[in-house]
Backbone as a ProteinNet text record, in pm:
[ID]
protein_1_A
[PRIMARY]
MIGKLLDRHRRMLAVEASAEEVAEGGFTLIELMVVLLIMGILLAIAIPTFLSVTKNANDKGAQSNLNAAVTAATAYYINPQNFSGFTATSAGTNAIKFIAGGPALATKDQVAYALGTNTPTQSIVLATWSASGVCWYALVNKGSANDSFGQPPGTYYGATTMAVSSNCTVVAGTNPAPGSGWHTNFSGVTGVP
[TERTIARY]
4102.1	4141	4109	4139.2	4108	3956.5	3887.8	3741.5	3689.7	3755.6	3713.9	3743.9	3858.1	3893.1	3795.8	3763.2	3666.7	3528	3490.7	3362.1	3359.1	3470.3	3478.5	3476.2	3547.3	3552	3412.7	3337.6	3200.9	3111.4	3124.4	3043.3	3078.1	3205.3	3247.4	3193.5	3196.3	3140.7	2989.9	2922.8	2778.8	2748.1	2827.1	2808.4	2835.5	2943	2974.7	2865.4	2812.3	2706.5	2580.8	2545.5	2425.3	2447.9	2570.3	2601.5	2589.6	2633.4	2621.2	2475.2	2396.7	2254.7	2185.1	2221.5	2162.8	2205.5	2331.1	2380.9	2312.2	2278.9	2215	2063.7	2011.4	1866.6	1805.2	1880	1827.5	1773.2	1724.1	1670.2	1779.7	1773.3	1868	1816.5	1899.7	1862.9	1751.5	1757.6	1654.6	1519.4	1520.4	1394.7	1334.8	1416.7	1367.5	1314.3	1381.5	1335.7	1202	1182.1	1055	942.3	968.7	867.8	834.5	935.4	911.7	834.7	863.3	791.3	643.5	615.5	475.6	404.2	472.5	411.3	384.7	476.9	458.9	338.7	320.6	205.9	75.6	72.7	-48.1	-79.6	21.4	-0.5	-48.2	4.8	-37.5	-184.7	-234.7	-376.9	-460.3	-411.6	-490.2	-502.8	-397.2	-400.7	-505.1	-512.4	-618	-758.6	-775.8	-906.2	-941.6	-847.8	-870.6	-903.5	-829.6	-854.3	-991.5	-1031.4	-1163.2	-1274.1	-1258.7	-1358.8	-1365.9	-1250.5	-1246.7	-1316.7	-1290.7	-1355.7	-1506.4	-1549.6	-1693.8	-1758.4	-1691	-1745.7	-1756.2	-1655.6	-1660.8	-1775.5	-1792.2	-1899.7	-2037.3	-2053.1	-2182	-2214.7	-2114	-2135.2	-2182.5	-2120.1	-2160.9	-2302.5	-2333.4	-2468.2	-2572.6	-2539.3	-2630.5	-2657	-2551.4	-2569	-2656.4	-2635.6	-2713.5	-2860.5	-2887.1	-3026.2	-3093.6	-3020.9	-3076.3	-3104.1	-3017.6	-3038.4	-3160.4	-3179.2	-3297.8	-3423.7	-3420.9	-3535.8	-3564	-3460.4	-3477.9	-3531.7	-3479.7	-3525.9	-3671.5	-3705.4	-3842.9	-3938.5	-3895.9	-3978.8	-4000.6	-3897.6	-3912.2	-4013.4	-4007.7	-4092	-4241.6	-4276.5	-4417.6	-4502.3	-4453.7	-4535.7	-4549.3	-4442.5	-4463.8	-4489	-4472.1	-4485.5	-4385.2	-4269.8	-4157.4	-4031.3	-3917.8	-3790	-3739.5	-3820	-3773.7	-3706.4	-3760.5	-3703.2	-3604.7	-3566.8	-3477	-3340.9	-3294.8	-3160.7	-3097.3	-2972.6	-2901.7	-2967.3	-3025	-3088.2	-3234.2	-3300.1	-3442.1	-3463.1	-3356.2	-3369.1	-3417.3	-3394.7	-3449.8	-3387.1	-3261.1	-3195.2	-3056.7	-3022.6	-2889.1	-2794.4	-2849.9	-2767.1	-2684.1	-2729.3	-2662	-2621.9	-2500	-2456	-2470.7	-2576.9	-2598.9	-2513.7	-2456	-2389	-2434.6	-2436.3	-2481.9	-2389.8	-2444	-2365.9	-2256.9	-2160.7	-2053.3	-1919.7	-1908.1	-1775.5	-1739.6	-1612.1	-1566.5	-1620	-1643.3	-1684.3	-1559.6	-1546.7	-1424.5	-1421.2	-1538.7	-1540.7	-1644.3	-1633.4	-1728	-1864.7	-1876.8	-2003.8	-2088.6	-2049.2	-2125.6	-2202.7	-2317	-2397.7	-2420.7	-2372.5	-2395.6	-2528.8	-2594.5	-2721	-2728.2	-2803.2	-2832.6	-2976.7	-3047.8	-3188.5	-3200.5	-3306.3	-3336.5	-3377.2	-3374.1	-3403.4	-3547.5	-3628	-3768	-3844.2	-3955.4	-4032.3	-4173.8	-4227.8	-4155.5	-4057.4	-3958.9	-3851.6	-3905.3	-3902.8	-3955.6	-3846.8	-3721	-3613.5	-3494.8	-3419.2	-3298.7	-3198.4	-3071.8	-2966	-2878.1	-2841.9	-2760.1	-2633.1	-2523.3	-2396.1	-2318.5	-2249.2	-2161.1	-2036.7	-1930.4	-1801.1	-1771.4	-1717.4	-1673.8	-1521.9	-1469.3	-1324.3	-1254.7	-1330.5	-1270.6	-1246	-1280	-1255.9	-1370.4	-1491.3	-1608.8	-1706.7	-1763.3	-1868.1	-2002	-2089	-2219.8	-2326.5	-2419.9	-2524.6	-2662.4	-2757.5	-2898.8	-2975.8	-3069.4	-3153.3	-3297.7	-3367.7	-3508.9	-3588.4	-3674.9	-3762.7	-3906.5	-3971.7	-4110.5	-4208.4	-4157.5	-4244	-4320.4	-4389.4	-4468.4	-4400.7	-4286.1	-4214.5	-4065	-3985.3	-3839.9	-3803.3	-3710.1	-3667.1	-3549.9	-3498.3	-3386.1	-3258.5	-3257.7	-3143.1	-3159.9	-3272.7	-3293.5	-3351.2	-3402.6	-3456.6	-3607.5	-3680.2	-3824	-3850	-3975.8	-4007	-3955.9	-3905.4	-3853.7	-3728.4	-3669.7	-3544.7	-3439	-3324.5	-3218.2	-3085.5	-2997.9	-2867.4	-2758.3	-2642	-2527.4	-2399.4	-2289.3	-2158.7	-2055.4	-1950.2	-1837.3	-1709.6	-1602.1	-1473.5	-1414.3	-1362.4	-1308.5	-1157.9	-1110.5	-966.9	-898.8	-970.2	-918.9	-1000.4	-933.2	-1007.7	-1083.5	-1193.5	-1283.9	-1338.3	-1368.1	-1421	-1541.7	-1662.1	-1785.9	-1853.8	-1887.2	-1946.4	-2080.6	-2180.6	-2309.9	-2347.3	-2408.5	-2447.3	-2594.3	-2670	-2813.8	-2843.5	-2934.9	-2980.9	-2884	-2770.5	-2670.9	-2664.7	-2681.8	-2671.2	-2526.6	-2501.8	-2363.4	-2302.3	-2383.5	-2335.4	-2248.9	-2307.7	-2229.5	-2169.2	-2049.8	-1982.1	-2059.3	-2142	-2217.5	-2358	-2396.3	-2531.5	-2627.4	-2753.8	-2855.2	-2922.9	-2946.9	-3010.8	-3115.7	-3208.5	-3316.2	-3273.6	-3155.9	-3103.7	-2951.4	-2887.8	-2741.6	-2688.6	-2765.4	-2715.4	-2701.3	-2773.6	-2761	-2640.1	-2579	-2463.2	-2342.2	-2286.7	-2171.3	-2061.1	-1946.4	-1837.4	-1757.5	-1788.3	-1712.3	-1613.9	-1483.1	-1385.6	-1395.3
-46.1	-96.4	3.1	124.5	227	233.2	213.6	214.5	101.9	-16.8	-130	-104	-42.5	-12.1	89.9	191.8	291.1	227.3	140.7	72.1	-14.4	-89.3	-173.2	-86.1	25.3	116	172.5	206.3	257.4	151.2	25.8	-82.7	-104.2	-97.7	-115.3	-2.6	119.3	232.1	214.6	164.7	141.7	34.6	-71.1	-178.4	-126.1	-47.4	9.2	106	184.9	279.9	207	101.6	27.5	-45	-91	-154.1	-52	72	176.6	212.9	216.7	245.9	139.6	14.6	-94.2	-81	-50.5	-36.1	80.8	185.4	302.5	288.1	173	154	133.1	124.1	102.8	231.8	222.4	338.9	407	538.1	611.6	614.2	648.7	656.9	758.9	868.5	972.6	920.8	848.9	792.6	695.6	611.6	517.1	590.6	697.4	774.5	843.1	891.2	953.2	850.1	729.9	623.4	589.9	578.2	549.3	662.3	785.4	899.8	894.1	865	854.5	741.8	627.9	516.4	553.5	626.4	671.4	763.4	853.6	945.4	866.9	771.7	690.4	609.7	553.4	478.9	570.4	691.5	786.7	822	817.1	843.6	718.5	603.1	479.7	421.8	426.3	361.7	423.9	556.1	611.6	578.3	577.2	542	398.6	308.5	168	152.8	222.1	211.9	267.9	375	433.2	336.8	273.4	177	58.5	13.1	-98.7	-62.2	57.7	103.1	111.4	169	179.3	41.9	-52.5	-187.5	-254.3	-236	-292.2	-232.7	-99.8	-33.5	-76.3	-86.3	-128.6	-271.9	-358.5	-495.7	-500.3	-420.2	-414	-357.6	-255.5	-197.6	-297.6	-375	-477.8	-582.9	-628.1	-723.1	-664.1	-537	-471.3	-458.4	-424.8	-417.4	-553.9	-660	-795.2	-829.6	-784.4	-809.3	-732.9	-609.1	-531	-603	-654	-727.6	-851.4	-925.7	-1046.9	-1012.1	-905.3	-864.7	-817.8	-742.6	-694.9	-811.8	-909	-1029	-1103.1	-1111.6	-1177.8	-1101.9	-969.5	-884.3	-904.1	-936.2	-939.7	-1032.3	-1153.1	-1248.1	-1214.4	-1199.3	-1169.6	-1021.3	-934.3	-789	-730.7	-797.2	-743.4	-819.7	-770	-834.4	-917.7	-934.2	-996.6	-1131.5	-1217.9	-1350.3	-1359.8	-1245.9	-1247.3	-1302.2	-1403.6	-1458.9	-1481.6	-1519.3	-1544.7	-1657.5	-1754.5	-1867.2	-1838.9	-1753.2	-1727.2	-1632	-1568.4	-1472.4	-1540.3	-1670	-1747.4	-1722.9	-1685.1	-1667.4	-1729.3	-1796.9	-1853.5	-1758.4	-1654.5	-1561.1	-1471.6	-1453.2	-1361.8	-1437.2	-1416.3	-1477.6	-1373.9	-1387.5	-1297.6	-1344	-1249.6	-1281.1	-1179.7	-1218.6	-1128.7	-1008.7	-898.9	-776.4	-788.9	-700.7	-698	-739.9	-862.6	-903.7	-837.5	-843.1	-788.3	-873	-809.1	-882.9	-929.9	-1059.2	-1113.6	-1102.4	-1105.8	-1100	-999	-963.8	-867.1	-929	-1060.4	-1127	-1147.7	-1090.5	-1106.2	-979.3	-996.8	-883.6	-900.9	-804.5	-806.8	-739.6	-781.3	-718.2	-698.6	-599.6	-575.9	-527.8	-577.6	-542.7	-419.4	-342.7	-231.7	-285.6	-201	-247.4	-221.7	-161	-139.4	-272.6	-281.6	-406.1	-379.1	-457.1	-556.2	-487.2	-559.9	-502.6	-460.7	-330.9	-276.3	-225.6	-239.7	-187.6	-283.3	-273.7	-354.3	-271	-283.5	-217.2	-326.5	-307.4	-404.5	-334.9	-410.2	-351.6	-451.9	-401.8	-486.6	-407.9	-480.9	-420.5	-427.5	-318.7	-313.8	-324.5	-393.8	-408.8	-274.8	-169	-36.3	29.8	-40.4	12.9	94.7	70.8	144.5	47.2	87.1	8.8	73.1	-4.7	44.4	-3.9	84.9	54.5	72	-6.6	13.7	0.7	89.8	88.5	77.3	-23.3	-42.4	-23.6	77.7	102	85.6	-18.3	-45.3	3.5	65.2	112.9	238.6	296.7	417	542.7	527	641.8	617.8	713.7	695.9	565.8	494.4	367.2	388.1	278.4	288.4	334.2	336.8	390.6	539.6	597	740.8	788.5	698.6	738.9	715.2	802.4	780.8	661.5	618.5	504.1	525.1	416.2	421.1	336.7	344	273.4	377.9	365.2	465.1	396.7	474	421.7	518.1	462	544.1	467.8	535.8	472.1	544	472.3	531.9	464.4	541.3	485.4	414.9	296.2	216.9	237.1	258.1	270.4	134.6	31.2	-105.4	-175.2	-229.8	-291.7	-414.6	-441	-553.6	-556.7	-440.9	-437.6	-344.9	-402.5	-326.5	-380.4	-293.9	-337.4	-268.3	-345.2	-290	-351.1	-270.3	-315.4	-282.4	-375.3	-357.2	-225	-148.6	-24.1	91.5	71.6	178.3	226	354.4	411	396.4	329.6	315.5	447	552.3	685.7	685.4	652.4	657.9	796.5	801.2	928.2	1022.5	967.4	1050.4	1080.4	1028.1	1045.1	947.8	953.4	864.8	933.3	856.5	908.4	808.3	855	767.1	676.6	700.1	610.8	623.6	532.9	534.2	657	709.8	823.7	948.3	952.7	1065.9	1056.6	939.4	919.8	988	1083.8	1158.7	1157.3	1207.3	1217.9	1089.6	987.4	863.6	866	857.5	868.6	753.2
-7262.5	-7136	-7025.3	-7051.9	-6952.3	-6935.1	-7042.5	-7035	-6948.1	-6960.4	-6878.2	-6731	-6703.9	-6565.3	-6506.3	-6584.2	-6536.2	-6514.4	-6602.1	-6589.7	-6462.7	-6441	-6322.6	-6195.9	-6199.4	-6085.7	-6055	-6159.6	-6140.7	-6078	-6124.8	-6066.7	-5920.1	-5885.6	-5746.2	-5659.1	-5711.4	-5636	-5616.5	-5718.2	-5708.6	-5604.1	-5601.6	-5502.4	-5363.6	-5346.4	-5215.6	-5171.3	-5261.5	-5227.9	-5182.5	-5255.3	-5215.7	-5083	-5054.2	-4925.8	-4813.1	-4836.9	-4736.1	-4713.5	-4820.7	-4806.7	-4722.6	-4745.7	-4667.3	-4522.1	-4496.1	-4360.6	-4290.9	-4362	-4304.1	-4299.9	-4333.4	-4336.6	-4199.1	-4088	-3953.3	-3894	-3768.3	-3697.9	-3618.5	-3612.2	-3529.6	-3386.5	-3293.8	-3153.2	-3132.3	-3201	-3187.4	-3235.6	-3347.9	-3398.3	-3297.6	-3237.6	-3136.9	-3014.1	-2973.4	-2857.4	-2885.6	-3006.2	-3043.6	-3036.8	-3087	-3081.5	-2936.4	-2850	-2708.6	-2640.4	-2676.2	-2620.7	-2659	-2783.9	-2829.5	-2756.3	-2740.2	-2668	-2522.2	-2460.8	-2322.7	-2308.6	-2402.5	-2399.4	-2413	-2505.3	-2522.9	-2397.3	-2333.4	-2209.1	-2097.3	-2090.8	-1987.9	-2002.6	-2122.6	-2146.7	-2121.1	-2162.1	-2155.9	-2015.3	-1935.2	-1803.7	-1711.2	-1694.2	-1607.5	-1658.2	-1788.8	-1843.9	-1808.8	-1823.2	-1788.4	-1640.5	-1553.4	-1409.5	-1373.1	-1438.5	-1413.1	-1453	-1567.5	-1613.8	-1518.1	-1469.5	-1375.8	-1245.7	-1192.3	-1068.4	-1085.8	-1197.4	-1222.5	-1232.3	-1296.6	-1308.2	-1171.3	-1086.5	-951.1	-871.4	-880.2	-806.7	-857.5	-988.4	-1044.3	-1003.6	-996.9	-952.4	-808.1	-722.3	-581.5	-568.7	-645	-640.7	-688.1	-788.8	-838.2	-730.6	-662.5	-552.1	-442.2	-413.1	-308.5	-348.9	-474.3	-521	-513.7	-548.2	-537.4	-391.5	-301.2	-158	-106.6	-153.1	-114.7	-161.8	-285.1	-338	-254.1	-217.8	-136.4	1.7	62.7	194.9	189.5	85.7	70.1	47.1	-30.8	-53.2	78.2	162.1	291.9	377.9	376	460.9	434	310.4	269.7	356.8	385.9	460.5	608.5	685.1	826.6	854.8	754.2	768.4	868.3	879.5	956.8	918.3	963.4	934.4	1051.7	1157.6	1281.3	1260.9	1176	1157.6	1042	987	871.1	911.1	838.3	858.9	722.6	725.5	600.5	522.6	590	520.8	486	562.3	534.6	417.8	370.6	260.7	133.1	122.3	12.1	-122.8	-128.2	-257.1	-253.8	-359.1	-370	-440.7	-501.1	-578.8	-487.9	-363.3	-272.6	-147.1	-103.6	20.6	131	210.5	323	440.2	512	637.5	740.6	866.7	972.2	983.6	1031	1044.6	1148.9	1142.2	1240.1	1184.2	1129.8	1083.1	950.9	918	790	676.9	566	447.3	375.4	359.6	302.2	150.6	85.5	-59.9	-106.1	-231.7	-288.6	-312.6	-300.7	-328.4	-204.4	-92	30.8	62	128.8	173.8	323.1	400.7	545.1	572.8	678.7	714	864.4	905.2	1045.9	1054.1	1152.4	1170.6	1258.1	1234.2	1323.3	1458.8	1560.6	1695.9	1738	1651.5	1688.3	1684.4	1760.2	1766.7	1718.4	1625.5	1548	1453.1	1413.2	1331.1	1194.8	1169.3	1044.9	950.9	992.6	907.5	906.9	798.7	781.9	703.7	739.7	663.2	604.1	479.5	405	359.8	354.4	311.6	228.9	129.7	49.8	13.5	-11.8	-40.7	-188.8	-242.1	-381.4	-384.6	-483.3	-496.3	-518.7	-544.2	-559.5	-423.9	-314.4	-180.5	-124.9	-174	-128.6	-64.9	47.8	112.3	74.7	11.3	-33.6	63.9	99.1	194.9	131.9	181.4	148.9	279.1	300.4	419.4	374.8	426.8	393.9	521.9	524.1	638.8	592.5	640.4	603.2	709.3	815.9	923.5	884.9	982.9	956.8	1011.3	1076.5	1133.2	1117.8	1167.2	1163.1	1232.8	1174.8	1232.2	1326.3	1377.6	1470.5	1401.8	1267.9	1195	1168.1	1209.7	1198.7	1067.4	985.1	855.4	850.8	779.2	762.3	670.4	659.2	572.3	429.6	370.4	234.2	220.3	102.3	75.3	43.4	108.1	96	62.7	0.1	-40.8	2.2	31.3	69.5	46.4	63.9	44.4	128.6	159.5	228.4	180	173.9	134.2	254.2	231	340.6	351.8	476	499.4	486.2	527.6	517.2	409.6	310.9	201.6	249.8	188.7	212.7	354.4	412.8	548	555.5	551.7	569.6	694	785.8	911.4	931	969.8	1008.7	1143.2	1229	1361.9	1380.5	1439.7	1458.4	1528.4	1469.8	1530	1518.7	1455.6	1443.7	1299.7	1282.6	1148.6	1103	989.9	944.9	898.7	895.7	859.5	735.1	618.8	495.8	478	424.9	405.2	315.6	228.2	135.1	184.7	302.5	352.9	285.7	321.9	263.9	146.2	39.6	-81.8	-129	-211.5	-258.2	-373.4	-430.1	-535.2	-540.1	-611.4	-618.9	-691.8	-786.1	-862.5	-775.3	-661.4	-569.8	-480.1	-473	-384.5	-447.1	-375.4	-424.1	-318.4	-355.1	-258.9	-242	-320.3	-313.6	-429.1	-399	-508.7	-607.1
[MASK]
+++++++++++++++++++++++++++++++++++++++++++++++++++++++++++++++++++++++++++++++++++++++++++++++++++++++++++++++++++++++++++++++++++++++++++++++++++++++++++++++++++++++++++++++++++++++++++++++++

């Protein structure tokens, strides 16, 4: 009888022990805090990387639109050998929405243009806005001397950071003075955050 009581007591202790083990199977507060700390560190690394990739993609998209606009403007120039009659509709492309210089660019898919003031017009400046807050410029001078924008013959690129988002302005005969200066390609453009 005593043996049966001891046996029953041992089984009850075993059941209670396993119940306590199950109850203690959860996470402690410290363990949860360590997991949250690790997740915070990973997010601190991932978010800036994601934002950088997004900015680069926005800038590359704007540069691509600008290169397409330069191609369209150059194609227009071939026949009359000047930009004098260049308009948003005469550019002959549906891929780019040209708008006249001066007003703000409402979307990243627009390209503003302004003609040089020399006669016949041998230069054109194009501008587009990037969602990263940068205004990208291209200057095409097909003349034989410095144009009214102050650059010698050739194609030049520049950029400036905009204080007001989605606002790129170009005015005929006025150098838009990109913050990075004029360069022969986009890779030379520096100083744009």
